[in-house]
DRENDO-1510 file (C-alpha; in Angstrom, 1 decimal, always signed):
<recs>
REC; n; res; u; v; w
REC; 1; MET; +44.2; +45.8; -16.4 .
REC; 2; ARG; +43.6; +42.0; -16.9 .
REC; 3; ILE; +44.2; +41.3; -20.8 .
REC; 4; ALA; +43.0; +38.2; -22.4 .
REC; 5; LEU; +45.1; +38.0; -26.0 .
REC; 6; VAL; +43.4; +35.7; -28.3 .
REC; 7; THR; +44.9; +33.8; -31.7 .
REC; 8; SER; +44.8; +30.8; -33.1 .
REC; 9; HIS; +48.7; +30.2; -33.8 .
REC; 10; ALA; +50.9; +30.3; -30.6 .
REC; 11; GLY; +53.8; +31.5; -32.9 .
REC; 12; ARG; +52.5; +35.1; -33.8 .
REC; 13; THR; +55.4; +37.6; -32.5 .
REC; 14; ALA; +53.1; +40.1; -32.0 .
REC; 15; VAL; +51.2; +38.1; -29.4 .
REC; 16; THR; +54.0; +37.0; -27.2 .
REC; 17; GLY; +56.0; +40.2; -27.5 .
REC; 18; LEU; +52.8; +42.6; -26.6 .
REC; 19; ALA; +52.0; +40.0; -23.8 .
REC; 20; ARG; +55.9; +40.3; -22.5 .
REC; 21; ALA; +55.8; +44.3; -23.0 .
REC; 22; LEU; +52.1; +44.3; -20.9 .
REC; 23; VAL; +53.5; +42.5; -18.0 .
REC; 24; ARG; +56.7; +44.9; -17.9 .
REC; 25; GLY; +54.0; +47.9; -18.0 .
REC; 26; GLY; +52.3; +46.8; -14.5 .
REC; 27; HIS; +49.2; +44.6; -16.2 .
REC; 28; ASP; +47.9; +40.9; -16.2 .
REC; 29; ALA; +48.4; +39.2; -19.6 .
REC; 30; VAL; +46.9; +35.7; -20.9 .
REC; 31; VAL; +47.4; +34.4; -24.0 .
REC; 32; TYR; +44.6; +32.0; -25.2 .
REC; 33; THR; +46.1; +29.8; -28.2 .
REC; 34; ARG; +45.8; +26.0; -29.8 .
REC; 35; ARG; +47.5; +23.4; -28.3 .
REC; 36; ASP; +49.7; +22.5; -31.1 .
REC; 37; ALA; +51.7; +19.3; -29.3 .
REC; 38; ALA; +51.0; +16.7; -27.0 .
REC; 39; ARG; +53.7; +17.8; -24.7 .
REC; 40; LEU; +52.9; +21.2; -24.4 .
REC; 41; ALA; +51.2; +21.9; -20.7 .
REC; 42; GLU; +47.5; +23.1; -21.0 .
REC; 43; ARG; +48.4; +26.1; -18.8 .
REC; 44; GLU; +51.5; +27.7; -17.6 .
REC; 45; ARG; +53.5; +30.6; -16.3 .
REC; 46; THR; +56.3; +32.1; -18.7 .
REC; 47; PRO; +59.6; +33.5; -17.5 .
REC; 48; ASP; +58.3; +36.6; -18.8 .
REC; 49; GLY; +55.5; +36.7; -16.3 .
REC; 50; TYR; +52.7; +36.2; -18.7 .
REC; 51; GLU; +50.0; +33.1; -18.5 .
REC; 52; VAL; +49.7; +31.0; -21.7 .
REC; 53; VAL; +46.4; +29.0; -21.7 .
REC; 54; ARG; +46.6; +26.3; -24.4 .
REC; 55; VAL; +43.2; +25.5; -26.1 .
REC; 56; THR; +43.0; +21.4; -27.1 .
REC; 57; LEU; +40.9; +21.8; -30.3 .
REC; 58; GLY; +41.2; +18.8; -32.4 .
REC; 59; GLN; +44.4; +16.8; -32.6 .
REC; 60; ALA; +47.2; +18.3; -30.4 .
REC; 61; ARG; +49.6; +19.1; -33.5 .
REC; 62; PRO; +50.2; +21.8; -36.0 .
REC; 63; MET; +47.5; +22.7; -38.0 .
REC; 64; SER; +46.8; +25.2; -40.6 .
REC; 65; GLU; +44.5; +28.6; -40.0 .
REC; 66; ASP; +42.1; +27.1; -42.4 .
REC; 67; ALA; +41.9; +24.0; -40.7 .
REC; 68; ALA; +41.5; +25.5; -37.0 .
REC; 69; TRP; +38.2; +27.2; -38.7 .
REC; 70; SER; +36.4; +24.1; -38.2 .
REC; 71; TYR; +37.0; +24.6; -34.2 .
REC; 72; THR; +36.0; +28.3; -33.4 .
REC; 73; ASN; +32.7; +27.0; -31.5 .
REC; 74; GLU; +34.5; +25.0; -29.5 .
REC; 75; LEU; +37.0; +27.9; -28.6 .
REC; 76; ALA; +34.4; +30.4; -27.9 .
REC; 77; ARG; +33.1; +27.8; -25.4 .
REC; 78; PHE; +36.1; +27.5; -23.7 .
REC; 79; LEU; +36.3; +30.9; -23.6 .
REC; 80; HIS; +33.1; +31.4; -21.9 .
REC; 81; ARG; +33.7; +29.2; -19.5 .
REC; 82; GLU; +37.0; +30.8; -18.3 .
REC; 83; TRP; +35.6; +34.4; -18.5 .
REC; 84; ASN; +32.6; +33.6; -16.7 .
REC; 85; GLU; +34.8; +32.7; -13.8 .
REC; 86; ARG; +37.0; +35.8; -14.0 .
REC; 87; PRO; +36.7; +38.3; -16.8 .
REC; 88; PRO; +39.0; +39.9; -18.2 .
REC; 89; HIS; +39.2; +44.1; -18.2 .
REC; 90; ILE; +39.9; +43.7; -22.3 .
REC; 91; ALA; +40.1; +40.7; -25.1 .
REC; 92; HIS; +42.2; +41.2; -27.6 .
REC; 93; THR; +42.2; +39.1; -30.5 .
REC; 94; HIS; +44.6; +38.6; -33.3 .
REC; 95; GLY; +43.0; +36.7; -36.3 .
REC; 96; THR; +39.8; +36.3; -37.8 .
REC; 97; MET; +39.1; +32.9; -36.0 .
REC; 98; ALA; +40.5; +34.3; -32.8 .
REC; 99; GLY; +38.4; +37.5; -33.0 .
REC; 100; LEU; +34.9; +35.6; -33.9 .
REC; 101; ALA; +35.0; +33.2; -31.0 .
REC; 102; ALA; +36.4; +35.9; -28.5 .
REC; 103; LEU; +33.3; +37.9; -29.8 .
REC; 104; LEU; +30.6; +34.7; -29.1 .
REC; 105; ALA; +32.3; +34.6; -25.7 .
REC; 106; ALA; +32.4; +38.2; -24.3 .
REC; 107; ARG; +28.4; +38.2; -24.8 .
REC; 108; GLU; +27.4; +37.6; -21.5 .
REC; 109; GLN; +30.5; +39.0; -19.4 .
REC; 110; LYS; +30.1; +42.2; -21.6 .
REC; 111; VAL; +33.7; +42.2; -22.2 .
REC; 112; PRO; +34.9; +44.8; -24.4 .
REC; 113; VAL; +36.8; +43.3; -27.8 .
REC; 114; VAL; +39.4; +44.8; -29.1 .
REC; 115; HIS; +40.2; +43.2; -32.7 .
REC; 116; THR; +43.7; +43.7; -34.5 .
REC; 117; HIS; +42.6; +43.5; -38.1 .
REC; 118; ASP; +43.7; +40.7; -40.2 .
REC; 119; GLU; +43.6; +40.7; -43.8 .
REC; 120; PRO; +42.5; +36.7; -44.4 .
REC; 121; ASP; +41.8; +35.1; -47.7 .
REC; 122; PRO; +38.8; +35.9; -49.7 .
REC; 123; GLU; +36.5; +33.7; -48.3 .
REC; 124; ARG; +37.0; +34.9; -45.0 .
REC; 125; GLU; +36.9; +38.3; -45.8 .
REC; 126; ARG; +33.3; +38.3; -45.3 .
REC; 127; VAL; +33.8; +36.9; -41.2 .
REC; 128; GLU; +36.3; +39.5; -40.9 .
REC; 129; ARG; +34.2; +42.3; -42.1 .
REC; 130; LEU; +31.6; +41.2; -39.3 .
REC; 131; VAL; +34.5; +41.1; -36.7 .
REC; 132; CYS; +35.8; +44.3; -37.0 .
REC; 133; ARG; +32.1; +46.1; -37.0 .
REC; 134; HIS; +31.2; +44.1; -33.3 .
REC; 135; ALA; +34.9; +45.0; -32.1 .
REC; 136; ALA; +34.6; +47.7; -29.7 .
REC; 137; ARG; +38.0; +48.8; -31.2 .
REC; 138; VAL; +39.7; +47.9; -34.1 .
REC; 139; VAL; +43.6; +48.4; -34.6 .
REC; 140; ALA; +45.1; +48.6; -37.9 .
REC; 141; THR; +48.7; +47.8; -38.2 .
REC; 142; SER; +49.1; +50.8; -41.3 .
REC; 143; ASN; +47.4; +53.8; -42.5 .
REC; 144; ASP; +46.7; +51.6; -45.5 .
REC; 145; GLN; +44.5; +49.6; -43.9 .
REC; 146; VAL; +42.6; +52.0; -42.3 .
REC; 147; THR; +41.5; +52.7; -46.0 .
REC; 148; GLY; +40.1; +49.1; -46.3 .
REC; 149; LEU; +38.4; +49.2; -43.0 .
REC; 150; CYS; +36.5; +52.4; -43.8 .
REC; 151; ARG; +35.4; +50.6; -46.9 .
REC; 152; MET; +34.0; +47.5; -44.6 .
REC; 153; GLY; +31.9; +49.8; -43.4 .
REC; 154; VAL; +34.2; +50.4; -39.8 .
REC; 155; PRO; +33.6; +54.0; -38.4 .
REC; 156; ARG; +36.9; +56.1; -38.6 .
REC; 157; SER; +36.5; +56.5; -34.8 .
REC; 158; ARG; +36.5; +53.2; -33.8 .
REC; 159; ILE; +39.8; +52.6; -35.8 .
REC; 160; THR; +43.9; +53.9; -34.1 .
REC; 161; VAL; +46.7; +52.8; -36.2 .
REC; 162; VAL; +49.3; +50.9; -34.0 .
REC; 163; PRO; +52.3; +49.2; -35.8 .
REC; 164; ALA; +53.5; +46.3; -35.3 .
REC; 165; GLY; +56.3; +46.0; -32.1 .
REC; 166; VAL; +59.6; +44.9; -32.2 .
REC; 167; ASP; +62.1; +43.2; -29.5 .
REC; 168; ASP; +65.3; +45.6; -29.9 .
REC; 169; ARG; +67.2; +43.3; -27.4 .
REC; 170; GLU; +67.6; +40.3; -30.1 .
REC; 171; SER; +69.4; +43.0; -32.3 .
REC; 172; THR; +72.5; +43.1; -29.8 .
REC; 173; GLY; +75.2; +40.9; -30.7 .
REC; 174; THR; +77.8; +40.0; -33.2 .
REC; 175; THR; +77.2; +40.3; -36.9 .
REC; 176; GLU; +78.6; +37.3; -39.2 .
REC; 177; ARG; +78.8; +38.7; -42.5 .
REC; 178; ARG; +80.8; +36.7; -45.0 .
REC; 179; PRO; +83.4; +38.2; -47.2 .
REC; 180; GLY; +82.7; +38.1; -51.1 .
REC; 181; LEU; +79.4; +38.2; -52.9 .
REC; 182; VAL; +76.7; +41.0; -50.7 .
REC; 183; SER; +74.5; +38.6; -49.4 .
REC; 184; LEU; +70.9; +39.5; -49.6 .
REC; 185; LEU; +68.1; +38.1; -47.5 .
REC; 186; GLY; +64.6; +37.7; -47.8 .
REC; 187; ILE; +61.9; +36.3; -45.0 .
REC; 188; GLY; +58.3; +35.5; -45.2 .
REC; 189; GLU; +55.4; +33.5; -46.0 .
REC; 190; LEU; +55.8; +30.8; -48.6 .
REC; 191; ARG; +52.6; +31.3; -49.9 .
REC; 192; SER; +50.8; +33.0; -52.7 .
REC; 193; GLY; +51.6; +37.0; -52.8 .
REC; 194; HIS; +54.8; +36.5; -50.9 .
REC; 195; GLY; +56.5; +38.8; -53.5 .
REC; 196; PHE; +59.8; +36.0; -53.7 .
REC; 197; ASP; +59.3; +35.3; -57.6 .
REC; 198; THR; +60.4; +38.7; -58.1 .
REC; 199; VAL; +63.0; +38.8; -56.0 .
REC; 200; VAL; +64.7; +35.8; -58.1 .
REC; 201; ALA; +63.9; +37.3; -61.3 .
REC; 202; ALA; +65.6; +40.9; -60.5 .
REC; 203; MET; +68.4; +38.3; -59.3 .
REC; 204; ALA; +69.3; +37.6; -62.8 .
REC; 205; ASP; +70.7; +41.5; -63.1 .
REC; 206; VAL; +72.2; +41.6; -59.6 .
REC; 207; ARG; +75.8; +39.6; -60.5 .
REC; 208; ASP; +77.9; +40.3; -57.1 .
REC; 209; ALA; +75.1; +39.4; -54.5 .
REC; 210; ARG; +73.6; +35.9; -53.4 .
REC; 211; LEU; +70.0; +35.5; -51.8 .
REC; 212; VAL; +68.7; +33.3; -49.2 .
REC; 213; ILE; +64.9; +33.1; -48.7 .
REC; 214; ALA; +63.8; +31.8; -45.1 .
REC; 215; ALA; +60.2; +31.1; -44.3 .
REC; 216; PRO; +59.7; +31.4; -40.5 .
REC; 217; VAL; +58.2; +28.3; -38.5 .
REC; 218; GLU; +55.4; +30.3; -37.3 .
REC; 219; THR; +54.3; +30.3; -40.9 .
REC; 220; LEU; +54.7; +26.8; -41.9 .
REC; 221; ASP; +51.6; +25.1; -43.9 .
REC; 222; ARG; +50.9; +22.5; -46.0 .
REC; 223; ARG; +52.1; +24.5; -48.9 .
REC; 224; THR; +55.5; +25.8; -47.5 .
REC; 225; SER; +57.6; +23.3; -48.9 .
REC; 226; GLN; +55.6; +22.9; -52.2 .
REC; 227; GLU; +56.5; +26.8; -52.5 .
REC; 228; ALA; +60.3; +26.4; -51.8 .
REC; 229; ARG; +60.8; +23.9; -54.4 .
REC; 230; ARG; +59.0; +26.0; -56.9 .
REC; 231; LEU; +61.2; +28.5; -56.1 .
REC; 232; ARG; +64.4; +26.5; -56.1 .
REC; 233; GLN; +63.0; +25.6; -59.7 .
REC; 234; PHE; +62.4; +29.1; -60.7 .
REC; 235; ALA; +66.0; +30.5; -59.6 .
REC; 236; VAL; +67.4; +27.7; -62.3 .
REC; 237; GLN; +65.6; +28.6; -64.8 .
REC; 238; PHE; +66.5; +32.3; -64.5 .
REC; 239; GLY; +69.9; +31.1; -64.2 .
REC; 240; VAL; +70.8; +32.1; -60.8 .
REC; 241; GLY; +70.6; +28.5; -59.1 .
REC; 242; ASP; +74.1; +28.7; -57.6 .
REC; 243; ARG; +73.4; +32.3; -56.2 .
REC; 244; VAL; +69.7; +31.8; -54.8 .
REC; 245; SER; +69.0; +29.3; -51.6 .
REC; 246; VAL; +65.6; +28.9; -50.1 .
REC; 247; VAL; +65.1; +27.6; -46.3 .
REC; 248; GLY; +61.7; +26.1; -46.0 .
REC; 249; ALA; +61.9; +26.2; -42.2 .
REC; 250; ALA; +63.9; +28.7; -40.1 .
REC; 251; THR; +63.4; +28.7; -36.2 .
REC; 252; ARG; +63.8; +31.7; -34.2 .
REC; 253; ALA; +67.6; +31.1; -33.9 .
REC; 254; ASP; +67.9; +30.5; -37.5 .
REC; 255; VAL; +66.1; +33.9; -38.1 .
REC; 256; ILE; +68.2; +36.0; -36.3 .
REC; 257; GLY; +71.1; +34.0; -37.5 .
REC; 258; LEU; +70.2; +35.1; -40.9 .
REC; 259; LEU; +70.1; +38.5; -39.8 .
REC; 260; ARG; +73.2; +38.9; -38.4 .
REC; 261; SER; +75.0; +37.5; -41.7 .
REC; 262; ALA; +72.9; +39.8; -44.3 .
REC; 263; ASP; +74.2; +42.8; -45.8 .
REC; 264; LEU; +70.8; +44.1; -47.0 .
REC; 265; VAL; +67.0; +42.8; -46.8 .
REC; 266; VAL; +64.6; +42.6; -49.6 .
REC; 267; THR; +61.0; +41.8; -49.1 .
REC; 268; THR; +58.3; +42.7; -51.9 .
REC; 269; PRO; +54.8; +40.9; -51.0 .
REC; 270; ARG; +51.8; +42.3; -52.6 .
REC; 271; GLN; +50.3; +43.1; -49.4 .
REC; 272; ASP; +51.8; +43.3; -45.8 .
REC; 273; PRO; +49.7; +44.1; -43.2 .
REC; 274; ALA; +52.2; +44.6; -40.4 .
REC; 275; GLY; +55.7; +44.4; -41.5 .
REC; 276; VAL; +57.0; +42.9; -39.0 .
REC; 277; PHE; +60.4; +40.9; -40.8 .
REC; 278; ALA; +61.0; +44.7; -42.1 .
REC; 279; LEU; +61.1; +46.2; -39.2 .
REC; 280; GLU; +63.0; +43.2; -37.3 .
REC; 281; ALA; +65.9; +43.8; -40.5 .
REC; 282; MET; +65.9; +47.5; -39.1 .
REC; 283; ALA; +66.6; +46.9; -35.3 .
REC; 284; HIS; +69.4; +45.0; -37.2 .
REC; 285; GLY; +71.0; +47.9; -38.5 .
REC; 286; LEU; +70.2; +46.3; -42.3 .
REC; 287; PRO; +68.8; +48.5; -45.2 .
REC; 288; VAL; +65.8; +47.3; -46.7 .
REC; 289; VAL; +64.6; +47.2; -49.9 .
REC; 290; ALA; +60.7; +46.6; -49.7 .
REC; 291; ALA; +57.9; +47.0; -51.9 .
REC; 292; ALA; +55.5; +50.5; -51.0 .
REC; 293; VAL; +52.5; +48.5; -49.6 .
REC; 294; GLY; +50.7; +48.2; -46.3 .
REC; 295; ALA; +52.8; +48.7; -43.6 .
REC; 296; LEU; +56.2; +48.5; -45.6 .
REC; 297; ALA; +55.1; +52.0; -47.0 .
REC; 298; ASP; +54.8; +53.2; -43.5 .
REC; 299; ALA; +58.2; +51.7; -41.8 .
REC; 300; VAL; +60.7; +52.2; -44.7 .
REC; 301; VAL; +61.3; +55.8; -45.3 .
REC; 302; ASP; +62.5; +55.7; -48.8 .
REC; 303; GLY; +66.0; +57.2; -49.0 .
REC; 304; VAL; +66.6; +57.0; -45.8 .
REC; 305; THR; +66.4; +53.8; -44.4 .
REC; 306; GLY; +66.0; +52.1; -47.3 .
REC; 307; ARG; +64.3; +51.6; -50.4 .
REC; 308; LEU; +60.6; +51.6; -51.7 .
REC; 309; VAL; +60.0; +49.7; -55.1 .
REC; 310; PRO; +56.4; +49.3; -56.9 .
REC; 311; PRO; +55.2; +45.7; -56.1 .
REC; 312; GLY; +56.0; +43.0; -58.8 .
REC; 313; ASP; +58.4; +45.8; -60.8 .
REC; 314; VAL; +61.4; +43.5; -61.7 .
REC; 315; PRO; +63.5; +45.9; -63.4 .
REC; 316; ALA; +62.9; +48.5; -60.9 .
REC; 317; LEU; +63.8; +46.3; -57.9 .
REC; 318; ALA; +66.9; +44.7; -60.1 .
REC; 319; LEU; +68.1; +48.7; -60.5 .
REC; 320; THR; +67.8; +49.6; -56.9 .
REC; 321; LEU; +69.3; +46.4; -55.7 .
REC; 322; ARG; +72.6; +46.7; -58.4 .
REC; 323; GLU; +72.9; +50.1; -56.8 .
REC; 324; LEU; +72.9; +49.1; -52.9 .
REC; 325; VAL; +75.4; +46.0; -53.7 .
REC; 326; ALA; +77.2; +48.7; -55.4 .
REC; 327; ASN; +77.5; +51.1; -52.7 .
REC; 328; PRO; +78.3; +49.6; -48.9 .
REC; 329; ALA; +78.5; +53.2; -47.8 .
REC; 330; ARG; +75.1; +54.0; -48.3 .
REC; 331; ARG; +73.5; +50.3; -47.1 .
REC; 332; GLU; +75.6; +51.6; -43.9 .
REC; 333; ALA; +73.7; +54.8; -43.7 .
REC; 334; PHE; +70.3; +53.0; -44.3 .
REC; 335; GLY; +71.0; +50.7; -41.6 .
REC; 336; VAL; +71.9; +53.2; -38.8 .
REC; 337; ALA; +68.9; +55.3; -39.6 .
REC; 338; GLY; +66.5; +52.4; -40.1 .
REC; 339; ALA; +67.8; +51.2; -36.7 .
REC; 340; ASP; +66.8; +54.9; -35.0 .
REC; 341; ARG; +63.7; +55.0; -36.3 .
REC; 342; VAL; +62.8; +51.2; -34.9 .
REC; 343; ARG; +63.8; +52.3; -31.4 .
REC; 344; ALA; +62.0; +55.8; -31.8 .
REC; 345; ARG; +58.4; +54.5; -33.1 .
REC; 346; TYR; +58.2; +50.3; -33.0 .
REC; 347; GLY; +59.8; +49.7; -29.6 .
REC; 348; TRP; +57.6; +47.6; -27.5 .
REC; 349; ASN; +57.5; +50.3; -24.8 .
REC; 350; ARG; +55.8; +52.5; -27.5 .
REC; 351; VAL; +53.9; +49.9; -29.0 .
REC; 352; VAL; +52.5; +49.0; -25.6 .
REC; 353; SER; +51.5; +52.5; -24.5 .
REC; 354; ASP; +49.6; +53.6; -27.7 .
REC; 355; THR; +48.1; +49.5; -27.4 .
REC; 356; VAL; +46.6; +50.4; -23.7 .
REC; 357; LEU; +45.5; +53.7; -24.8 .
REC; 358; VAL; +43.2; +51.4; -27.1 .
REC; 359; TYR; +42.3; +49.3; -24.0 .
REC; 360; GLN; +40.8; +52.4; -22.2 .
REC; 361; ARG; +39.2; +53.9; -25.2 .
REC; 362; ALA; +37.1; +50.4; -25.6 .
REC; 363; GLN; +36.5; +50.0; -21.7 .
REC; 364; PHE; +34.7; +53.8; -22.1 .
REC; 365; VAL; +32.8; +52.7; -25.0 .
REC; 366; HIS; +31.5; +49.8; -23.4 .
REC; 367; ALA; +30.9; +51.2; -20.5 .
</recs>
């Protein structure tokens, strides 16, 4: 099949990983995204075999999701011209803005649109509902999302759960863990709802550990540096400023290095639709302490691959962290079980196989 993957952000691991896996499976994949740097070519074939088409929407510079919204019609017109010449068999969208643009572009060519459900800011919720109702199929990344989609009016028969994929090839390599304090790592978006406040507060009762909080570069927006400063001040207020560090921007290489040097990953957001960072930690053989929300509740098997705690519960999180910091054997057992779980359920071969079945159902419904 010819698959058009549409996203407003080029850095989405879910999109690039899926494109690689589709090509390995014998499909033709084209990623449509916004051009965010003038030095980047408008079109190129990647070493992994998929094509990237970077659409110029406004200035070629990094742009937040909010700012990109004003270019929705422009993206739709570009996709319409592209698909008029050679329509794809399926358009698979990630992000509300991309979903709306693809639906507008695909009307005349009758290209079926598969949309991976996003959980946008409240002001975009109505648009996300519209996109999900009009897409041929909707992909949910967790069982928790299915309930929310049904409440939005999406028929259950058009929803399929396909979790986020993980490239476990990146997990090979020598660990770089240092002696001394147990190293805790928190990776995620530095914005409202990230849950890092809970982790920092818990560190006051976790004496024998240090914490590094990192924000991958693809999650950055104008608020990231402000939030990083706020968390550093929060750590000082709790008396743990010497054991908590906040990295405002981490490249892919930085993230891999941090995972290899960590003993445990902690992620406690108020919601997490994909659970990607927890899955990457598990792929690296790390135990995970996570909030029991969204995809995290699916990915982390409590007492087997890590521990689940109620979101926002500082005492429960502190108790759980103290127990694992003091028990390296249990951390090791959780890490081994987590790596096995990722290989069995979250590897790209399994995820792309499930995704292609969704594409086939979308074609059948659209015929």
